[in-house]
N, C-alpha and C positions, 0 to 999 in steps of 0.2 A: 295445449291447444285450446283457444277460446271458442266457445259454442257460437255458431252462426244462427241468425234469425233471418228467415227468408220471407219476403212479401211477394206474392204472385198475382199477376193480372193476365187473364186470357181474353183476347179480342178476336173476332171473326171478320176477316176481310171477304166480302161477298163477291161472287162472280169470278170471272177469269182475270187474273192479274195482268196488267200491262207492264211491259219492261220499259222502265224509264229511259234507259240508255239508248234504246232504239227510237225514241220519240223526240230526240233533240235535233234542232236545226241550227247550225252555226253559220252566220252570215257576217259580212264585214260590219254590219250594224249591231251585232250582238248575238247572244245565244237565246234561242226560243224553243219552248216545248210545243209539240203539236197539239191541236185541238183534242185529239183522242186522249192524250195524257191529261190535259187540263180537265176534260170532262170526267175521266176516271177518278182523278184526284179529288175533284169537288164532290162527286157522288160518294166516294169512299170516306172522305172526311165527315160528311153528314152522318153516314151510318156508324162510324166509330164514335162520333160525339154522342149519339144516342146510347151506345153501349157504355161509354164512360159516365154519362149522367145516371144510368141505372146502377152502375157500380158505386158512384158517389152517394146515391140515395141509400143503397144497402149498407155501405160501410161507414157512412158519415165522416167524422173527423179522423177515422183510422186510415183513410186513403189520401195521401198527400202526393201531388204531382208537381214537377216531374219526380219520378222515382229516383232514389239515391244511387249513383253508380258505385261499383261496377254492376253490369247487367249480365245475366245469362238468358239467352233467348232460344226458344224451341219453335221451329217453323214446321208446320204440317200442311202439305199441299194435297188437296183432293183434286185431281184433274180428270178430264174425260177424253184423253187421247192416249194412244198406245205408245210404246217405247220408241223414241226417236222422231216421232211426227210432231211438228210444230212445237218442239220442246225448247224450253228456255233454260239457260244456266241459272242455278240457284242464286249465285252471287248477284246476277242482274235482277232477279226477282226481289231479293232482299233489299237492294238499294232503294227501290220505290217504297217498300214497306217501312224501312227505317226512316226515310225522309218524311213520310206521313206521320210516324210516331213522334219525330222531333217537332214537326210543325204544330202538332196538337199538344205538345208539352208533356207527353207521356214519358219520354226519355230526354235527358239533357243533350246528349250528343252520341251518335252511333260509334264514335271512336272509343267509348267506354264499354263496348260490348266485349267482354273477356272470353265468353264461351258461347258457341252456337251449336245446336243440333238440328238436323234436317231430316225429314222423312217425306217421301213423295209416294202417294198412292195413285196409280194410273187406272184408267178406264172406269172411273166413278160416274154415277149418273148426273152429278152436278158439280160445279166448280166451287171450291171453298178453300180458304187458307186460314188456318187457326194459328195464332201467334201467342205464345206464352212468354211473358217477360217476368223474370225473377230479379228482385232487388236483393242483393246480398249485403247484410249488415254485419260488421265484425271483421275480424282478421282471420286469415287462413294460414298464418305463418307458424311454422314449427322450427325449433332449434335443434340441429343435429350436433351431438358432442363429438 
């Protein structure tokens, strides 16, 4: 088995995540996202760009974006609501996060995410989502005889 090299980036998505799926409006003229989603996306993109610029300054030429697929992504949600109240499905939360990562050129396409892990902490004092993206270089193939 060949040894894998892993590159890792961790980004913090501030505030409460907005579920992209619930902000779409389909009309006979096309599909539109609500102002709430557009505002959230714009604000989040600005914040993530700041974090990416800090990472680029720290790692210089060692950080190349987009990361090379396949990806392994770890999502950690800090939420301030109790079980079942105003809760969103993780898959719906991830859709918006992954689309923002694609738009910023961090990942090439979310179809290349081979592995996800999810952890949600409830009743925290503030909202925060920590997303760790791992780039896996090399093969993970073994040959059985």
